[in-house]
TORTORDREN-346862 format. One line per 2 residues: their letters; for each residue y, x, z of N, C-alpha, C. Coordinates in steps of 0.1 Angstrom, whole numbers. Last residue first. Example, Ala and Ser with C-alpha at 12.3 -4.5 7.8 and 13.67 -1.06 7.14 Angstrom:
BEGIN
SA> -22 128 71 -11 137 71 0 129 79  -57 132 78 -45 123 78 -33 132 78
This chain:
BEGIN
DG> 190 -75 -172 186 -88 -173 175 -92 -161  195 -47 -171 204 -56 -163 199 -70 -162
NV> 179 -36 -189 176 -34 -176 183 -42 -166  192 -45 -213 179 -49 -210 175 -48 -196
ST> 217 -31 -210 217 -46 -211 202 -51 -208  209 -4 -209 216 -10 -199 214 -25 -198
SL> 198 -2 -235 189 -1 -223 195 -7 -211  221 -5 -250 211 -15 -251 201 -15 -239
QM> 234 18 -242 240 6 -238 230 -6 -240  217 37 -254 219 37 -240 224 24 -235
MR> 221 29 -281 208 27 -275 209 28 -260  247 36 -284 244 22 -285 230 19 -278
EM> 244 64 -283 253 58 -273 250 43 -272  229 67 -306 224 72 -293 231 64 -282
GK> 246 59 -326 234 52 -324 228 55 -310  265 79 -323 270 66 -321 257 57 -319
FV> 249 100 -331 254 100 -318 259 86 -314  245 94 -358 234 96 -350 238 94 -335
LF> 272 95 -368 264 82 -368 252 83 -359  292 114 -371 286 111 -358 278 99 -357
PR> 304 116 -397 295 126 -392 288 124 -379  307 97 -423 308 94 -409 298 104 -402
IR> 322 91 -454 316 101 -445 318 97 -431  336 76 -472 323 70 -466 317 79 -456
GQ> 359 84 -486 360 77 -473 348 72 -467  348 77 -519 357 83 -509 357 75 -496
MG> 323 82 -539 326 72 -528 335 78 -518  312 96 -560 325 90 -561 329 80 -551
LL> 288 109 -558 288 94 -559 302 88 -562  296 136 -554 287 132 -566 288 117 -568
SE> 311 133 -531 317 138 -543 310 134 -556  291 127 -512 303 118 -515 310 121 -527
IK> 276 149 -514 270 137 -519 281 127 -521  293 169 -504 287 170 -517 282 157 -523
RA> 296 158 -478 308 159 -487 303 161 -502  271 161 -466 278 148 -469 289 148 -479
DG> 253 181 -459 258 180 -474 266 167 -477  248 175 -433 255 188 -437 260 187 -451
GT> 255 140 -425 247 151 -426 255 163 -432  263 108 -441 263 118 -430 255 130 -433
IF> 278 79 -453 272 92 -457 274 101 -444  273 44 -458 278 55 -450 270 68 -453
VD> 280 14 -475 273 27 -476 281 38 -467  274 -20 -469 283 -9 -468 275 5 -469
FS> 261 -48 -488 260 -38 -477 271 -28 -479  247 -80 -496 257 -69 -498 256 -60 -486
DY> 211 -85 -493 224 -89 -495 234 -77 -496  184 -70 -511 190 -75 -499 204 -80 -503
EE> 173 -63 -536 164 -67 -526 171 -74 -515  194 -54 -551 185 -63 -557 177 -70 -546
EY> 204 -34 -535 213 -45 -539 204 -56 -544  183 -16 -534 187 -23 -521 196 -35 -525
RK> 184 -8 -560 172 -15 -556 175 -22 -542  208 6 -560 207 -6 -569 195 -14 -565
LA> 202 27 -544 213 18 -540 212 5 -548  185 41 -561 180 35 -548 190 25 -543
AM> 202 47 -582 190 38 -584 185 33 -571  218 65 -569 224 53 -573 213 43 -577
IA> 201 86 -564 207 80 -553 211 65 -557  195 94 -590 184 89 -582 190 82 -569
DR> 220 101 -599 213 90 -605 202 85 -597  224 124 -584 233 113 -583 226 100 -588
YF> 203 141 -594 203 137 -580 212 125 -577  210 144 -621 197 138 -617 198 133 -602
GA> 234 157 -618 234 144 -624 221 136 -620  227 181 -604 237 172 -599 236 158 -604
QG> 204 187 -624 204 189 -609 215 179 -603  206 179 -650 193 180 -644 193 181 -629
WA> 233 185 -655 228 171 -656 214 170 -649  233 212 -652 241 205 -643 237 190 -643
LS> 215 220 -672 211 222 -658 219 213 -649  232 214 -694 219 207 -692 213 208 -678
AI> 252 232 -690 255 217 -689 242 209 -686  238 255 -694 245 253 -681 247 238 -679
TS> 230 252 -720 220 252 -710 226 250 -696  249 226 -736 245 239 -733 235 240 -723
KG> 252 199 -737 253 206 -750 251 221 -748  235 172 -722 241 185 -720 240 193 -733
PW> 242 140 -740 235 149 -731 241 163 -730  273 135 -724 259 133 -723 254 133 -737
VE> 301 150 -709 295 147 -721 279 146 -719  310 158 -684 315 145 -689 307 141 -702
PI> 287 173 -661 295 172 -673 299 159 -677  293 175 -626 285 168 -637 293 168 -649
LT> 301 207 -612 304 193 -616 295 188 -626  285 226 -588 289 224 -602 290 209 -605
DS> 277 231 -562 289 222 -564 293 222 -578  257 249 -564 253 235 -561 265 225 -562
EI> 259 269 -594 262 266 -580 259 252 -576  231 280 -613 243 273 -612 246 269 -598
FP> 215 305 -631 217 299 -618 230 292 -618  194 302 -660 207 306 -654 208 299 -641
LV> 159 310 -659 170 300 -662 183 305 -655  140 326 -648 148 331 -660 159 321 -665
PA> 129 314 -626 140 325 -624 147 329 -637  115 289 -618 119 292 -631 131 303 -631
RK> 112 285 -591 101 284 -600 103 288 -614  137 292 -579 125 297 -573 113 297 -584
SL> 155 276 -594 157 291 -593 145 298 -587  144 250 -590 143 257 -603 145 272 -602
LA> 150 245 -562 137 245 -567 135 253 -580  176 244 -553 169 257 -553 156 257 -558
NF> 183 217 -554 189 227 -564 183 240 -564  168 207 -533 165 203 -546 171 212 -556
AS> 181 219 -511 167 223 -514 163 219 -528  206 207 -513 205 222 -515 191 225 -517
FG> 198 180 -509 205 184 -522 204 199 -523  165 175 -496 179 176 -495 185 182 -508
PA> 138 154 -509 144 167 -506 159 167 -505  137 121 -494 138 130 -506 141 144 -501
IV> 128 90 -484 129 104 -479 128 113 -491  141 57 -480 136 67 -489 138 81 -482
GG> 133 30 -458 141 37 -468 134 47 -476  137 3 -434 130 14 -441 138 21 -450
RF> 150 -16 -419 141 -21 -429 133 -9 -437  160 -23 -387 158 -12 -396 147 -16 -406
VE> 182 -49 -379 168 -46 -381 166 -35 -391  207 -61 -375 203 -49 -368 188 -46 -368
DA> 215 -80 -391 210 -84 -378 204 -73 -370  221 -67 -414 232 -71 -406 228 -76 -392
SI> 196 -41 -418 203 -53 -421 214 -57 -411  196 -9 -430 195 -17 -418 203 -29 -421
FD> 180 16 -449 187 3 -449 185 -3 -435  185 51 -460 178 40 -452 187 28 -451
IT> 177 79 -473 185 67 -477 179 55 -472  177 113 -466 171 100 -464 182 89 -468
CA> 170 144 -475 179 134 -477 172 121 -475  164 173 -454 159 162 -462 171 152 -465
TG> 186 187 -444 174 194 -450 166 185 -460  208 160 -453 206 172 -446 194 181 -452
AD> 223 133 -456 222 144 -464 220 158 -457  217 102 -453 218 113 -443 214 126 -452
IV> 231 72 -459 226 85 -467 227 97 -458  225 41 -450 229 54 -445 222 64 -454
VA> 236 9 -455 228 19 -460 234 32 -455  239 -22 -437 244 -8 -440 233 0 -446
SK> 253 -55 -437 242 -46 -436 247 -32 -440  286 -62 -423 275 -64 -433 263 -55 -428
ST> 305 -54 -406 300 -67 -404 289 -71 -414  304 -21 -393 306 -30 -404 301 -44 -400
LA> 296 -4 -374 309 -1 -380 312 -11 -391  271 -8 -367 282 -12 -356 295 -11 -363
VA> 256 4 -385 257 -11 -386 268 -16 -376  256 31 -377 264 26 -388 267 11 -389
GY> 238 33 -355 253 36 -354 262 30 -365  215 26 -368 220 18 -357 235 20 -354
CA> 213 47 -386 215 33 -391 221 24 -380  209 68 -368 220 68 -378 223 54 -383
LF> 186 59 -355 198 61 -347 210 61 -357  166 60 -375 170 47 -369 183 48 -362
RD> 166 87 -380 168 78 -391 172 65 -385  159 99 -355 173 101 -361 176 91 -372
IG> 132 94 -352 142 86 -344 155 88 -350  111 91 -378 120 100 -373 132 92 -365
LT> 80 74 -376 94 73 -379 102 83 -372  54 73 -369 58 84 -377 73 85 -381
EP> 52 50 -354 48 62 -348 52 74 -355  58 29 -371 69 34 -363 65 47 -356
TA> 48 19 -399 42 31 -391 53 36 -382  61 -2 -410 47 -3 -408 41 8 -399
YD> 90 -18 -400 84 -6 -404 70 -5 -401  114 -31 -388 105 -36 -399 99 -25 -407
LM> 125 -33 -357 118 -24 -366 109 -32 -376  133 -50 -338 144 -43 -345 139 -33 -355
ED> 113 -60 -324 119 -69 -333 130 -62 -341  106 -39 -306 98 -42 -318 105 -50 -328
PI> 132 -18 -294 125 -31 -294 118 -34 -307  128 16 -290 133 6 -299 126 -7 -298
DG> 114 35 -275 125 27 -268 132 17 -277  96 47 -293 91 37 -283 102 29 -275
VS> 112 66 -305 110 53 -311 104 43 -303  133 79 -277 121 79 -287 121 66 -294
LT> 155 99 -259 153 86 -266 142 88 -276  156 114 -230 151 116 -243 148 102 -249
IC> 177 125 -206 171 112 -211 168 114 -225  179 146 -179 178 146 -194 171 133 -198
EV> 201 156 -153 191 145 -158 192 146 -173  201 190 -145 208 178 -149 199 168 -155
EQ> 185 211 -140 196 208 -130 203 196 -133  167 216 -160 163 207 -150 173 204 -139
LE> 167 229 -186 180 221 -181 176 211 -170  144 238 -195 154 248 -192 166 241 -184
EE> 129 216 -202 123 226 -192 134 234 -187  144 202 -220 140 196 -208 136 205 -198
FA> 144 222 -241 156 218 -235 153 211 -221  117 223 -247 123 235 -243 137 231 -235
NG> 112 197 -258 106 201 -245 112 214 -239  127 200 -281 131 190 -272 125 193 -258
IE> 111 219 -294 125 223 -290 130 212 -280  87 205 -298 87 217 -291 101 221 -286
KR> 95 182 -314 91 181 -300 91 193 -292  118 174 -334 110 186 -331 107 187 -317
VS> 135 154 -334 124 153 -344 115 165 -343  152 139 -307 146 151 -313 135 147 -323
SM> 179 131 -287 169 126 -296 164 139 -304  192 129 -254 188 137 -265 178 129 -274
VI> 217 132 -231 210 122 -238 205 129 -251  222 144 -199 220 148 -213 212 137 -219
AE> 246 136 -173 233 135 -180 234 140 -194  270 144 -164 261 137 -154 247 137 -160
FD> 288 175 -169 281 163 -175 272 157 -164  300 197 -159 309 187 -167 302 174 -171
RI> 283 213 -148 290 205 -139 298 194 -147  274 229 -170 265 220 -164 271 210 -155
HS> 283 249 -186 292 237 -184 285 225 -177  264 269 -187 278 273 -182 287 261 -180
KI> 244 254 -198 243 258 -184 256 263 -178  253 250 -224 252 239 -215 251 243 -200
WE> 251 276 -234 264 270 -233 264 258 -223  224 281 -232 233 290 -225 246 283 -222
IL> 216 262 -251 211 261 -237 220 269 -228  226 273 -274 231 260 -268 228 258 -255
DT> 210 296 -277 225 297 -275 231 284 -269  185 283 -280 188 292 -269 202 294 -266
AH> 187 269 -305 185 261 -291 189 270 -280  210 272 -331 198 279 -323 198 273 -309
GK> 231 262 -342 219 256 -347 206 262 -339  252 290 -342 251 275 -344 237 271 -349
GK> 259 313 -327 246 311 -333 243 296 -335  280 301 -302 276 313 -310 261 310 -315
HH> 294 268 -306 287 279 -299 282 290 -308  310 239 -302 308 250 -310 304 262 -302
VS> 303 206 -299 302 217 -292 301 229 -302  327 180 -310 315 189 -312 315 201 -304
TW> 336 150 -298 339 164 -298 326 172 -300  346 117 -305 336 126 -304 341 141 -305
KG> 370 100 -283 367 107 -296 355 116 -295  377 93 -258 373 83 -268 368 87 -281
KQ> 384 115 -244 394 106 -246 390 96 -258  355 127 -257 367 132 -250 378 123 -253
RY> 319 128 -257 332 121 -260 343 126 -250  301 154 -273 304 146 -261 317 139 -265
VA> 273 170 -290 287 164 -290 289 157 -276  253 192 -308 257 187 -295 271 182 -295
KV> 225 199 -328 239 195 -328 242 189 -314  205 222 -342 207 214 -330 221 212 -329
AS> 187 224 -373 198 226 -364 198 217 -352  165 216 -389 170 229 -390 182 233 -382
NG> 158 190 -380 148 198 -386 152 214 -386  175 184 -349 171 181 -363 161 190 -368
VD> 185 170 -321 176 181 -325 170 177 -338  213 162 -307 205 158 -318 197 170 -323
LF> 226 153 -275 220 163 -283 212 157 -294  254 146 -256 244 140 -266 239 152 -274
LF> 264 144 -224 263 153 -235 252 148 -243  285 122 -205 272 126 -212 273 136 -222
KE> 308 111 -197 302 122 -188 289 126 -193  314 92 -215 322 105 -216 317 115 -207
TN> 301 70 -206 293 79 -215 301 92 -218  315 53 -190 311 66 -184 303 74 -194
LS> 319 30 -207 330 37 -200 327 51 -194  296 19 -216 305 26 -225 316 34 -219
DI> 272 28 -189 279 18 -198 289 27 -207  249 29 -165 253 36 -178 260 25 -186
NS> 238 18 -144 252 24 -142 257 30 -154  212 12 -150 222 1 -151 236 5 -149
MK> 199 36 -146 202 32 -160 212 21 -160  198 35 -118 206 46 -124 209 42 -139
KY> 181 13 -115 194 13 -109 203 23 -116  159 22 -127 166 12 -134 180 10 -128
YE> 151 42 -108 154 45 -122 162 34 -129  149 28 -85 159 38 -85 162 42 -100
YI> 126 11 -91 139 5 -88 151 15 -90  107 31 -95 110 23 -106 124 16 -104
LH> 106 40 -68 110 49 -79 114 41 -91  97 17 -54 110 23 -51 115 32 -62
IL> 72 13 -65 82 3 -67 96 9 -65  60 37 -55 61 34 -69 72 25 -73
IC> 61 32 -28 68 43 -33 71 42 -48  44 9 -26 58 8 -23 67 19 -29
FV> 20 21 -34 25 11 -43 40 9 -39  16 39 -13 18 44 -26 24 34 -35
DM> 12 20 8 23 29 8 27 35 -5  -12 8 0 0 0 0 13 9 -1
């Protein structure tokens, strides 16, 4: 009976702590996004997202050192990770502060229209969940990083799935690795105005930048045919290149994943408060 009482007390204390989390005190949180090739950290300062800049950007060890030197500035660390080993390293190293790791298991079932949630990268959902809060419509999020994902979330905040493709930089590097005799063109080479390409350089530009743009536009057209109207948001390291390719000005939102993390915390607060 004593063990049961202790368990009930621990559960009560956990939910009590979670119930104190709201949009006002998330400024005391450090948000970590552990991606495929980089670790990003941000916090809110006077209502605005502020990125942590540290030596060796993208390296977990350098970021851990920075966090330890600022440990008193934060009440908790909220983390999402697609690389379990790095996420575990953060939790192991930063035991002085509460670490809350968000996972796909925290997403209510009714918010996922996805056949294999156990394989879903949490960052895909979080970016969409952050984006849909910025519009009254459904949203498509193009996350242009190591991989390029083009995901759809409906206006009722249900993640509907999407596309996973090689990132723009990785895509452009394919030919130079496999066909080194071809001329090299920079990834920011403009799409030629004349179709088809009238030179090898122009043909390569159509086959890389043009091909990539057309593929994304085809995915957007399919969403348009399948669902109602939506807004498009672009995030990730290659966001500016993709925005330029698509001719969609003002669509870049670099903090979508973190906005989604913040909303997930608020969702947990709401659920735990019921």
